[in-house]
Each structure stands twice: as structure tokens, then as C-alpha cells.
Backbone of each chain as ProteinMPNN parsed JSONL, in Angstrom:
{"seq_chain_A": "MNVISAFMVALVLLLFSAMLTLIRLLLGPTIPDRAVALDSMTTTTAGAMVIYGVITKQAVFIDVALVYAVLSYIATLYIARYLVKKKVGIA", "coords_chain_A": {"N_chain_A": [[0.853, -1.199, 0.0], [0.737, 2.032, -1.031], [1.394, 5.558, -0.289], [-0.593, 7.285, -1.257], [-2.792, 5.616, -1.532], [-3.272, 5.034, 1.131], [-4.087, 7.546, 1.971], [-6.489, 7.686, 0.536], [-8.042, 5.714, 1.807], [-8.228, 6.905, 4.328], [-9.764, 9.137, 3.665], [-12.192, 8.013, 2.853], [-12.975, 6.888, 5.278], [-13.297, 9.222, 6.788], [-15.476, 10.406, 5.448], [-17.373, 8.476, 5.998], [-17.616, 8.765, 8.753], [-18.707, 11.295, 8.742], [-21.194, 10.66, 7.676], [-22.235, 9.199, 9.817], [-22.512, 11.266, 11.658], [-24.501, 12.591, 10.298], [-26.613, 10.858, 10.744], [-26.978, 11.288, 13.478], [-27.874, 13.869, 13.249], [-30.332, 13.434, 12.034], [-31.738, 11.979, 14.019], [-31.604, 13.45, 16.346], [-33.002, 14.685, 19.334], [-33.463, 17.356, 20.211], [-33.127, 20.852, 19.155], [-30.512, 22.111, 19.647], [-28.865, 19.778, 19.645], [-28.933, 19.078, 16.947], [-27.755, 21.343, 15.826], [-25.139, 21.209, 16.831], [-24.418, 18.807, 15.636], [-24.435, 19.595, 12.95], [-22.275, 21.405, 12.974], [-20.134, 19.719, 13.663], [-20.177, 17.986, 11.479], [-19.519, 19.711, 9.408], [-16.887, 20.395, 10.086], [-15.629, 17.899, 9.864], [-15.983, 17.416, 7.128], [-14.495, 19.488, 6.039], [-11.923, 18.691, 6.716], [-11.852, 16.383, 5.137], [-11.903, 17.557, 2.607], [-9.374, 18.776, 2.552], [-7.729, 16.507, 2.596], [-8.445, 15.394, 0.14], [-7.42, 17.322, -1.578], [-4.725, 16.82, -1.101], [-4.489, 14.276, -2.218], [-5.071, 14.626, -5.002], [-3.046, 16.365, -5.606], [-3.28, 19.183, -6.003], [-3.07, 22.547, -5.259], [-5.1, 24.352, -5.208], [-7.369, 23.27, -4.198], [-7.228, 23.336, -1.472], [-7.977, 25.847, -0.648], [-10.755, 25.939, -0.807], [-11.531, 24.444, 1.383], [-10.625, 26.078, 3.465], [-12.211, 28.433, 3.096], [-14.747, 27.309, 3.451], [-14.62, 26.481, 6.109], [-14.446, 28.916, 7.557], [-16.887, 30.175, 6.776], [-18.816, 28.354, 7.638], [-18.459, 28.533, 10.328], [-19.493, 31.088, 10.759], [-22.167, 30.626, 10.082], [-22.96, 28.758, 12.046], [-22.685, 30.403, 14.236], [-24.749, 32.264, 13.749], [-26.998, 30.572, 14.005], [-26.775, 29.723, 16.681], [-26.967, 32.16, 18.008], [-29.537, 32.879, 17.322], [-30.937, 30.852, 18.648], [-30.4, 31.316, 21.361], [-30.772, 34.104, 21.98], [-32.89, 34.903, 20.434], [-32.267, 36.596, 18.337], [-30.97, 37.853, 15.225], [-27.949, 38.388, 13.638], [-26.935, 41.801, 13.752], [-29.242, 42.885, 14.529]], "CA_chain_A": [[0.0, 0.0, 0.0], [1.523, 3.266, -1.065], [0.909, 6.643, 0.571], [-1.833, 7.829, -1.809], [-3.866, 4.686, -1.213], [-3.59, 5.237, 2.55], [-4.895, 8.779, 2.048], [-7.843, 7.382, 0.047], [-8.746, 5.001, 2.88], [-8.529, 7.897, 5.372], [-10.848, 10.013, 3.209], [-13.448, 7.257, 2.905], [-13.367, 6.77, 6.686], [-13.798, 10.537, 7.222], [-16.828, 10.605, 4.925], [-18.262, 7.57, 6.726], [-17.923, 9.383, 10.048], [-19.64, 12.39, 8.464], [-22.539, 10.089, 7.539], [-22.712, 8.875, 11.174], [-22.981, 12.537, 12.2], [-25.787, 12.878, 9.641], [-27.634, 10.071, 11.457], [-27.291, 12.03, 14.703], [-28.692, 15.033, 12.87], [-31.707, 12.987, 11.785], [-32.419, 11.439, 15.195], [-31.419, 14.248, 17.537], [-34.325, 15.104, 19.791], [-33.639, 18.804, 20.343], [-32.469, 21.653, 18.119], [-29.051, 22.23, 19.847], [-28.205, 18.557, 19.176], [-28.777, 19.147, 15.482], [-26.798, 22.403, 15.486], [-23.8, 20.676, 17.102], [-24.154, 17.805, 14.606], [-24.072, 20.334, 11.726], [-20.928, 21.961, 13.126], [-19.18, 18.603, 13.604], [-20.15, 17.463, 10.107], [-18.79, 20.671, 8.578], [-15.458, 20.279, 10.376], [-15.152, 16.642, 9.287], [-15.931, 17.524, 5.679], [-13.363, 20.351, 5.689], [-10.742, 17.825, 6.747], [-11.901, 15.511, 3.964], [-11.515, 18.37, 1.445], [-7.916, 18.95, 2.59], [-7.097, 15.239, 2.201], [-8.649, 15.234, -1.302], [-6.424, 18.169, -2.222], [-3.427, 16.142, -1.034], [-4.494, 13.137, -3.138], [-4.989, 15.05, -6.4], [-1.84, 17.202, -5.749], [-3.587, 20.525, -6.506], [-3.123, 23.411, -4.08], [-6.299, 25.198, -5.246], [-8.448, 22.621, -3.474], [-7.124, 23.618, -0.044], [-8.662, 27.119, -0.4], [-12.18, 25.679, -0.6], [-11.696, 23.993, 2.771], [-10.472, 27.255, 4.336], [-13.405, 29.279, 2.954], [-15.906, 26.654, 4.037], [-14.488, 26.474, 7.571], [-14.807, 30.252, 8.063], [-18.306, 30.489, 6.563], [-19.654, 27.501, 8.472], [-18.388, 29.122, 11.668], [-20.455, 32.201, 10.81], [-23.531, 30.069, 10.059], [-23.222, 28.195, 13.383], [-22.855, 31.562, 15.131], [-26.105, 32.777, 13.52], [-27.998, 29.648, 14.561], [-26.688, 29.757, 18.144], [-27.469, 33.449, 18.474], [-30.999, 32.841, 17.229], [-31.5, 29.944, 19.653], [-30.273, 31.84, 22.717], [-31.301, 35.452, 22.203], [-33.932, 35.197, 19.446], [-31.84, 37.708, 17.496], [-30.133, 37.427, 14.107], [-27.051, 39.435, 13.198], [-26.805, 42.91, 14.693], [-30.582, 43.399, 14.83]], "C_chain_A": [[0.881, 1.238, 0.0], [0.802, 4.363, -0.284], [-0.44, 7.171, 0.087], [-3.017, 6.925, -1.48], [-4.264, 4.792, 0.26], [-4.407, 6.503, 2.749], [-6.32, 8.536, 1.566], [-8.663, 6.67, 1.114], [-9.134, 5.97, 3.999], [-9.689, 8.782, 4.964], [-12.179, 9.29, 3.241], [-13.925, 7.095, 4.35], [-13.897, 8.097, 7.228], [-15.209, 10.778, 6.714], [-17.823, 9.688, 5.61], [-18.609, 8.142, 8.097], [-18.838, 10.589, 9.874], [-21.055, 11.864, 8.288], [-23.084, 9.646, 8.887], [-23.213, 10.137, 11.88], [-24.319, 12.946, 11.594], [-26.914, 12.079, 10.288], [-27.999, 10.746, 12.778], [-28.141, 13.253, 14.389], [-30.13, 14.628, 12.564], [-32.422, 12.655, 13.085], [-32.457, 12.391, 16.372], [-32.703, 14.866, 18.054], [-34.503, 16.614, 19.86], [-32.856, 19.542, 19.264], [-30.974, 21.854, 18.4], [-28.266, 20.98, 19.479], [-27.932, 18.629, 17.679], [-27.789, 20.221, 15.071], [-25.361, 21.926, 15.714], [-23.428, 19.619, 16.072], [-23.763, 18.462, 13.294], [-22.65, 20.868, 11.804], [-19.869, 20.865, 13.009], [-19.041, 18.055, 12.19], [-19.383, 18.403, 9.184], [-17.286, 20.564, 8.809], [-14.87, 19.019, 9.764], [-15.016, 16.743, 7.771], [-14.817, 18.463, 5.222], [-12.051, 19.571, 5.729], [-10.682, 16.894, 5.56], [-11.498, 16.266, 2.702], [-10.003, 18.568, 1.396], [-7.228, 17.669, 2.13], [-7.289, 14.979, 0.71], [-7.692, 16.116, -2.095], [-5.031, 17.57, -2.175], [-3.377, 15.014, -2.058], [-4.3, 13.591, -4.579], [-3.83, 16.008, -6.662], [-2.143, 18.554, -6.388], [-3.823, 21.441, -5.314], [-4.375, 24.277, -4.057], [-7.382, 24.615, -4.354], [-8.382, 22.882, -1.971], [-7.923, 24.878, 0.307], [-10.144, 26.928, -0.13], [-12.433, 25.258, 0.844], [-11.569, 25.168, 3.737], [-11.719, 28.126, 4.315], [-14.608, 28.63, 3.621], [-15.818, 26.627, 5.545], [-14.912, 27.81, 8.158], [-16.309, 30.494, 7.948], [-19.212, 29.601, 7.407], [-19.606, 27.952, 9.931], [-19.396, 30.258, 11.801], [-21.885, 31.673, 10.857], [-23.897, 29.475, 11.411], [-23.438, 29.307, 14.402], [-24.245, 32.163, 14.987], [-27.143, 31.884, 14.187], [-27.987, 29.699, 16.086], [-27.244, 31.053, 18.697], [-28.983, 33.522, 18.365], [-31.581, 31.975, 18.339], [-31.447, 30.542, 21.049], [-31.045, 33.141, 22.882], [-32.517, 35.791, 21.35], [-33.584, 36.433, 18.614], [-30.998, 37.145, 16.365], [-29.264, 38.601, 13.704], [-26.961, 40.533, 14.235], [-28.17, 43.413, 15.119], [-31.064, 42.871, 16.179]], "O_chain_A": [[1.669, 1.458, 0.92], [-0.255, 4.135, 0.304], [-1.324, 7.47, 0.89], [-4.112, 7.406, -1.186], [-5.438, 4.657, 0.603], [-5.308, 6.542, 3.586], [-7.263, 9.108, 2.113], [-9.838, 6.98, 1.309], [-10.228, 5.876, 4.555], [-10.515, 9.148, 5.801], [-13.194, 9.879, 3.614], [-15.124, 7.156, 4.623], [-14.831, 8.113, 8.03], [-16.054, 11.293, 7.447], [-18.983, 10.056, 5.793], [-19.745, 8.026, 8.556], [-19.652, 10.881, 10.749], [-22.016, 12.52, 8.691], [-24.296, 9.709, 9.095], [-24.204, 10.096, 12.609], [-25.159, 13.556, 12.256], [-28.044, 12.56, 10.376], [-29.168, 10.781, 13.162], [-29.019, 13.627, 15.166], [-31.052, 15.405, 12.81], [-33.59, 13.007, 13.25], [-33.238, 12.193, 17.302], [-33.426, 15.508, 17.293], [-35.597, 17.109, 19.591], [-32.038, 18.955, 18.555], [-30.195, 21.774, 17.45], [-27.118, 21.086, 19.046], [-26.846, 18.286, 17.21], [-27.062, 20.055, 14.092], [-24.474, 22.198, 14.905], [-22.269, 19.528, 15.668], [-22.877, 17.974, 12.593], [-21.901, 20.798, 10.83], [-18.845, 21.043, 12.35], [-17.945, 17.706, 11.75], [-18.677, 17.951, 8.282], [-16.499, 20.631, 7.865], [-13.769, 19.039, 9.214], [-14.061, 16.226, 7.191], [-14.251, 18.272, 4.145], [-11.178, 19.765, 4.884], [-9.606, 16.631, 5.024], [-10.837, 15.708, 1.827], [-9.41, 18.533, 0.318], [-6.263, 17.72, 1.367], [-6.407, 14.41, 0.067], [-7.206, 15.718, -3.154], [-4.236, 17.775, -3.092], [-2.347, 14.807, -2.701], [-3.478, 13.031, -5.304], [-3.63, 16.431, -7.801], [-1.369, 19.032, -7.218], [-4.665, 21.159, -4.461], [-4.698, 24.873, -3.029], [-8.213, 25.345, -3.814], [-9.369, 22.673, -1.266], [-8.476, 24.985, 1.401], [-10.733, 27.653, 0.672], [-13.423, 25.662, 1.454], [-12.311, 25.252, 4.715], [-12.231, 28.517, 5.364], [-15.398, 29.306, 4.279], [-16.845, 26.739, 6.215], [-15.65, 27.85, 9.143], [-16.94, 30.959, 8.898], [-20.27, 30.048, 7.849], [-20.57, 27.782, 10.677], [-20.072, 30.383, 12.823], [-22.722, 32.207, 11.585], [-25.019, 29.66, 11.882], [-24.257, 29.183, 15.312], [-24.862, 32.536, 15.984], [-28.056, 32.371, 14.852], [-29.043, 29.716, 16.719], [-27.915, 31.058, 19.729], [-29.643, 34.143, 19.198], [-32.611, 32.324, 18.915], [-32.351, 30.306, 21.85], [-31.864, 33.28, 23.791], [-33.114, 36.853, 21.521], [-34.459, 37.212, 18.235], [-30.382, 36.089, 16.511], [-29.774, 39.693, 13.454], [-26.916, 40.267, 15.436], [-28.26, 44.284, 15.985], [-32.172, 43.194, 16.608]]}, "seq_chain_B": "MNFMEFFWILQILIGIGLLVSAIVAIRFKNLIMAVIAMAVFSLILSLEFYVLQAPDVAIAEAGVGACLTTAMYLLAIKNTTDEEVVE", "coords_chain_B": {"N_chain_B": [[-6.436, 0.05, -3.768], [-7.467, 1.71, -6.517], [-7.735, 4.848, -8.399], [-10.184, 5.249, -9.772], [-12.028, 3.433, -8.687], [-12.098, 4.384, -6.068], [-13.174, 6.901, -6.647], [-15.778, 6.187, -7.454], [-16.793, 5.081, -5.099], [-16.821, 7.385, -3.53], [-18.697, 8.92, -4.985], [-21.029, 7.42, -4.573], [-21.39, 7.631, -1.78], [-21.769, 10.423, -1.554], [-24.088, 10.752, -3.062], [-26.009, 9.309, -1.56], [-26.009, 10.87, 0.765], [-26.935, 13.378, -0.235], [-29.56, 12.709, -1.067], [-30.784, 11.866, 1.341], [-30.549, 14.191, 2.974], [-32.045, 16.037, 1.511], [-34.668, 14.927, 1.52], [-35.14, 15.01, 4.26], [-35.031, 17.781, 4.748], [-37.356, 18.532, 3.495], [-39.331, 17.176, 4.98], [-39.225, 17.902, 7.698], [-40.992, 19.439, 10.377], [-40.513, 21.523, 12.162], [-39.186, 24.785, 11.762], [-36.58, 25.722, 12.15], [-35.132, 23.383, 12.254], [-35.47, 22.596, 9.607], [-33.991, 24.566, 8.33], [-31.429, 23.94, 9.232], [-31.142, 21.445, 8.032], [-31.144, 22.239, 5.372], [-28.72, 23.581, 5.328], [-26.996, 21.422, 5.632], [-27.547, 20.106, 3.226], [-26.53, 21.968, 1.396], [-23.858, 21.837, 2.09], [-23.15, 19.197, 1.302], [-23.679, 19.367, -1.412], [-21.775, 21.232, -2.183], [-19.527, 19.694, -1.705], [-19.86, 17.816, -3.699], [-19.563, 19.345, -6.094], [-16.932, 19.918, -5.658], [-15.656, 17.44, -5.815], [-16.096, 16.915, -8.475], [-14.097, 18.392, -9.794], [-14.302, 21.257, -9.796], [-13.345, 23.782, -8.259], [-13.829, 26.551, -7.968], [-16.573, 26.95, -8.356], [-17.353, 25.492, -6.182], [-16.439, 27.109, -4.12], [-18.102, 29.348, -4.477], [-20.617, 28.175, -4.019], [-20.259, 27.446, -1.358], [-20.051, 29.945, -0.091], [-22.545, 31.134, -0.684], [-24.381, 29.126, 0.079], [-23.722, 28.227, 2.695], [-23.407, 30.492, 4.369], [-25.009, 32.806, 3.497], [-27.713, 31.947, 2.81], [-28.515, 30.655, 5.14], [-28.441, 32.736, 7.046], [-30.322, 34.472, 5.876], [-32.683, 32.923, 5.828], [-33.012, 32.571, 8.569], [-33.447, 35.209, 9.376], [-35.879, 35.679, 8.05], [-37.539, 33.814, 9.34], [-37.435, 34.819, 11.917], [-38.69, 37.298, 11.605], [-41.257, 36.604, 10.963], [-44.038, 34.564, 12.118], [-43.197, 31.868, 14.321], [-44.406, 29.413, 14.717], [-46.609, 27.066, 13.072], [-49.716, 28.098, 11.637], [-52.556, 27.584, 13.554], [-55.843, 26.755, 13.136]], "CA_chain_B": [[-7.572, 0.884, -4.221], [-7.051, 2.694, -7.516], [-8.435, 6.119, -8.26], [-11.567, 5.212, -10.274], [-12.825, 2.73, -7.669], [-12.254, 5.369, -4.995], [-14.091, 7.939, -7.136], [-17.172, 5.719, -7.429], [-17.213, 4.991, -3.689], [-17.109, 8.769, -3.133], [-19.956, 9.342, -5.621], [-22.16, 6.735, -3.931], [-21.592, 8.241, -0.455], [-22.308, 11.774, -1.721], [-25.471, 10.628, -3.526], [-26.859, 8.934, -0.425], [-26.124, 12.036, 1.643], [-27.792, 14.383, -0.876], [-30.948, 12.246, -1.061], [-31.287, 11.859, 2.726], [-30.714, 15.541, 3.516], [-33.138, 16.714, 0.804], [-35.932, 14.406, 2.039], [-35.29, 15.503, 5.632], [-35.341, 19.206, 4.7], [-38.762, 18.694, 3.144], [-40.296, 16.571, 5.887], [-39.219, 18.434, 9.055], [-42.048, 20.422, 10.606], [-39.928, 22.706, 12.786], [-38.548, 25.546, 10.686], [-35.141, 25.814, 12.393], [-34.575, 22.103, 11.827], [-35.426, 22.588, 8.146], [-32.875, 25.429, 7.924], [-30.2, 23.178, 9.474], [-31.056, 20.413, 6.994], [-30.734, 22.9, 4.129], [-27.278, 23.836, 5.427], [-26.328, 20.145, 5.353], [-27.681, 19.869, 1.778], [-25.584, 22.848, 0.719], [-22.51, 21.302, 2.348], [-22.878, 18.008, 0.493], [-23.641, 19.798, -2.813], [-20.457, 21.836, -2.373], [-18.565, 18.584, -1.793], [-20.03, 17.191, -5.018], [-18.877, 20.218, -7.055], [-15.504, 19.828, -5.364], [-15.153, 16.167, -6.336], [-16.141, 16.995, -9.941], [-13.006, 19.228, -10.278], [-14.668, 22.657, -10.016], [-13.222, 24.391, -6.928], [-14.377, 27.904, -7.893], [-18.01, 26.778, -8.137], [-17.517, 25.024, -4.806], [-16.284, 28.271, -3.237], [-19.32, 30.158, -4.588], [-21.685, 27.434, -3.343], [-20.014, 27.519, 0.086], [-20.394, 31.278, 0.389], [-23.986, 31.376, -0.762], [-25.191, 28.137, 0.768], [-23.467, 28.084, 4.125], [-23.567, 31.716, 5.142], [-26.066, 33.746, 3.111], [-29.09, 31.442, 2.884], [-28.843, 30.391, 6.549], [-28.742, 34.014, 7.691], [-31.556, 35.058, 5.351], [-33.825, 32.14, 6.297], [-33.239, 32.848, 9.995], [-34.075, 36.539, 9.443], [-37.279, 35.562, 7.633], [-38.276, 33.112, 10.391], [-37.553, 35.711, 13.068], [-39.629, 38.387, 11.345], [-42.626, 36.098, 10.868], [-44.332, 33.736, 13.288], [-42.385, 30.67, 14.318], [-45.255, 28.223, 14.67], [-47.585, 27.018, 11.99], [-50.973, 28.707, 12.063], [-53.568, 26.594, 13.912], [-57.161, 27.395, 13.036]], "C_chain_B": [[-7.073, 1.88, -5.266], [-8.014, 3.881, -7.507], [-9.897, 6.044, -8.71], [-12.504, 4.523, -9.289], [-13.14, 3.658, -6.49], [-13.242, 6.462, -5.383], [-15.534, 7.469, -7.08], [-17.675, 5.512, -6.02], [-17.618, 6.37, -3.169], [-18.441, 9.24, -3.701], [-21.156, 8.7, -4.944], [-22.454, 7.347, -2.565], [-22.244, 9.615, -0.583], [-23.766, 11.715, -2.19], [-26.425, 10.251, -2.414], [-27.067, 10.133, 0.505], [-27.031, 13.105, 1.079], [-29.262, 13.987, -0.782], [-31.544, 12.344, 0.336], [-31.518, 13.279, 3.225], [-31.832, 16.298, 2.804], [-34.495, 16.246, 1.321], [-36.203, 14.952, 3.439], [-35.646, 16.988, 5.648], [-36.782, 19.443, 4.281], [-39.658, 18.28, 4.296], [-40.249, 17.093, 7.319], [-40.307, 19.489, 9.219], [-41.517, 21.685, 11.252], [-39.065, 23.457, 11.768], [-37.041, 25.657, 10.894], [-34.456, 24.521, 11.978], [-34.486, 22.013, 10.306], [-34.278, 23.449, 7.629], [-31.547, 24.696, 8.1], [-30.036, 22.089, 8.415], [-30.684, 21.008, 5.641], [-29.248, 23.247, 4.144], [-26.487, 22.567, 5.142], [-26.392, 19.822, 3.865], [-26.689, 20.718, 0.986], [-24.146, 22.37, 0.887], [-22.196, 20.128, 1.434], [-22.859, 18.366, -0.998], [-22.312, 20.467, -3.142], [-19.38, 20.767, -2.492], [-18.648, 17.881, -3.142], [-19.364, 18.018, -6.12], [-17.373, 20.087, -6.93], [-14.908, 18.557, -5.95], [-15.137, 16.187, -7.859], [-15.197, 18.058, -10.507], [-13.438, 20.643, -10.615], [-14.556, 23.409, -8.696], [-13.774, 25.812, -6.84], [-15.889, 27.877, -7.672], [-18.273, 26.312, -6.705], [-17.352, 26.172, -3.823], [-17.532, 29.139, -3.268], [-20.488, 29.492, -3.862], [-21.515, 27.483, -1.829], [-20.42, 28.876, 0.625], [-21.883, 31.529, 0.403], [-24.745, 30.415, 0.143], [-24.967, 28.086, 2.262], [-23.833, 29.351, 4.875], [-24.831, 32.48, 4.777], [-27.462, 33.174, 3.307], [-29.482, 31.114, 4.312], [-29.233, 31.673, 7.26], [-30.068, 34.587, 7.207], [-32.783, 34.275, 5.773], [-34.095, 32.414, 7.763], [-33.858, 34.222, 10.188], [-35.551, 36.458, 9.085], [-38.103, 34.866, 8.706], [-38.464, 34.023, 11.596], [-38.616, 36.784, 12.829], [-41.044, 37.907, 11.081], [-42.903, 35.264, 12.105], [-43.605, 32.412, 13.165], [-43.225, 29.415, 14.14], [-46.085, 28.224, 13.398], [-48.933, 27.506, 12.519], [-51.99, 27.607, 12.332], [-54.921, 27.276, 13.898], [-58.108, 26.882, 14.116]], "O_chain_B": [[-6.329, 2.802, -4.929], [-8.968, 3.925, -6.731], [-10.76, 6.69, -8.116], [-13.632, 4.968, -9.078], [-14.264, 3.713, -5.991], [-14.048, 6.901, -4.562], [-16.423, 8.235, -6.709], [-18.855, 5.737, -5.749], [-18.617, 6.513, -2.465], [-19.227, 9.879, -3.002], [-22.186, 9.348, -4.757], [-23.615, 7.563, -2.216], [-23.156, 9.946, 0.174], [-24.586, 12.53, -1.768], [-27.525, 10.798, -2.322], [-28.18, 10.374, 0.972], [-27.823, 13.692, 1.817], [-30.113, 14.816, -0.46], [-32.659, 12.835, 0.511], [-32.552, 13.561, 3.829], [-32.505, 17.121, 3.426], [-35.385, 17.067, 1.541], [-37.333, 15.311, 3.771], [-36.466, 17.418, 6.459], [-37.377, 20.448, 4.668], [-40.65, 18.955, 4.574], [-41.141, 16.771, 8.104], [-40.526, 20.32, 8.337], [-41.982, 22.785, 10.956], [-38.311, 22.847, 11.01], [-36.29, 25.684, 9.918], [-33.356, 24.536, 11.427], [-33.545, 21.428, 9.771], [-33.658, 23.118, 6.618], [-30.653, 24.797, 7.26], [-28.925, 21.837, 7.95], [-29.992, 20.369, 4.849], [-28.588, 23.213, 3.105], [-25.44, 22.612, 4.496], [-25.421, 19.325, 3.294], [-26.084, 20.244, 0.024], [-23.327, 22.474, -0.026], [-21.112, 20.06, 0.854], [-22.12, 17.754, -1.77], [-21.779, 20.298, -4.239], [-18.439, 20.904, -3.273], [-17.641, 17.407, -3.667], [-18.68, 17.466, -6.982], [-16.635, 20.132, -7.914], [-13.811, 18.571, -6.508], [-14.279, 15.559, -8.479], [-15.456, 18.582, -11.59], [-12.99, 21.193, -11.622], [-15.579, 23.658, -8.058], [-14.152, 26.251, -5.754], [-16.425, 28.674, -6.903], [-19.275, 26.681, -6.093], [-18.041, 26.217, -2.804], [-17.982, 29.618, -2.227], [-21.258, 30.16, -3.172], [-22.5, 27.554, -1.094], [-21.059, 28.965, 1.674], [-22.427, 32.066, 1.368], [-25.639, 30.824, 0.885], [-25.918, 27.919, 3.025], [-24.498, 29.29, 5.909], [-25.645, 32.777, 5.651], [-28.316, 33.83, 3.904], [-30.647, 31.269, 4.68], [-30.226, 31.712, 7.987], [-30.849, 35.119, 7.996], [-33.824, 34.869, 6.053], [-35.251, 32.487, 8.18], [-34.704, 34.399, 11.065], [-36.385, 37.09, 9.733], [-39.238, 35.265, 8.968], [-39.52, 34.011, 12.229], [-39.357, 37.139, 13.746], [-41.956, 38.728, 10.981], [-42.102, 35.251, 13.039], [-43.416, 31.89, 12.066], [-42.798, 28.464, 13.485], [-46.241, 29.251, 12.737], [-49.245, 27.347, 13.699], [-52.266, 26.787, 11.457], [-55.117, 28.277, 14.586], [-59.259, 27.311, 14.183]]}, "name": "protein", "num_of_chains": 2, "seq": "MNVISAFMVALVLLLFSAMLTLIRLLLGPTIPDRAVALDSMTTTTAGAMVIYGVITKQAVFIDVALVYAVLSYIATLYIARYLVKKKVGIAMNFMEFFWILQILIGIGLLVSAIVAIRFKNLIMAVIAMAVFSLILSLEFYVLQAPDVAIAEAGVGACLTTAMYLLAIKNTTDEEVVE"}
């Protein structure tokens, strides 16, 4: 097994763990459970994007993971702020 | 594991995720849960664009789908009533 094949196995396992998080998002009884599941799934998928960029040897693919990590942080912040304070953004 | 076999495993996982999250986003009754399911759908669609060798489209989908639509749907839910109207 060479290095690239080991990276492929790691990426498939990361996507499988993301699907397990998706099951928690389906079954979770309350809304904060689902919000935490969304955040965890986004982080796992950003790691999977970085590993895919390593496999295909293209540095452009790393930027997508960076942009998605920042924007998903903002989205989780919006959801949490709505759940706690019933406010969105600066309003 | 060669690259094509790996590619088809990836396509099957992404297809299952897209189908499940779309059905869930339709069938949830609570509106916040539907917004979260739409965020998951946008995430998996961005991953699909990414696997199909289009990283610029994936960046645009990430910006619009993760941040903008979540914020706008939450603003719309906040400015209207949260519950469904019971007659």
C-alpha cells in the first residue's frame, strides 16, 4: 500500500464518520443537538476536502476547505445566536 | 484501491447524503430544523462540485449556501411567526 492509497482510505473513513454525524442530525431530539451535529459534520468535511487536495496534488483545493471552515463558523454563530437570544445578526 | 474505484465509492456516499438531507429538509415540521437540513444539503452539494473538479463553483456554493441562505432564512423566520398557524 503506497501513501496515496492510505490517504484514500482515510478520506473514505472521514466521509463515513460524516454520515454517522448525519444520522445524529436525523435522530437528535432537540435543536441544539442538530446544530452541534451540523458543526461537527462541517469540520469533518473540511478535513476531507484537505485530504482530497493532497491526493490530487492541486493546491487550489485547499482554499475551498479554508473558505468553508470560516463560513460555516459564521452560520453556526447565527444559529446559536438565534436559539439563545432570538436575534439574528446585529438586529 | 485505484483512483476510479475510490471515485465511485465517493460518488455513492455523496449521492446517499444528498438524497437523505433533501428528504429531511422537506419533511421536518420545525422551521429551524429545516434550515439546518438545508445547510447540510448545501454542504454536500459543495462537496459534489468539489469532487467533480470545479473548486471555484464550490467556493461560490459555500459562500452562498453556508452563510447567506442560513442568515436570510433565519431573518425571515424571526420576522414572521415561528409556529404554523392553527385554526
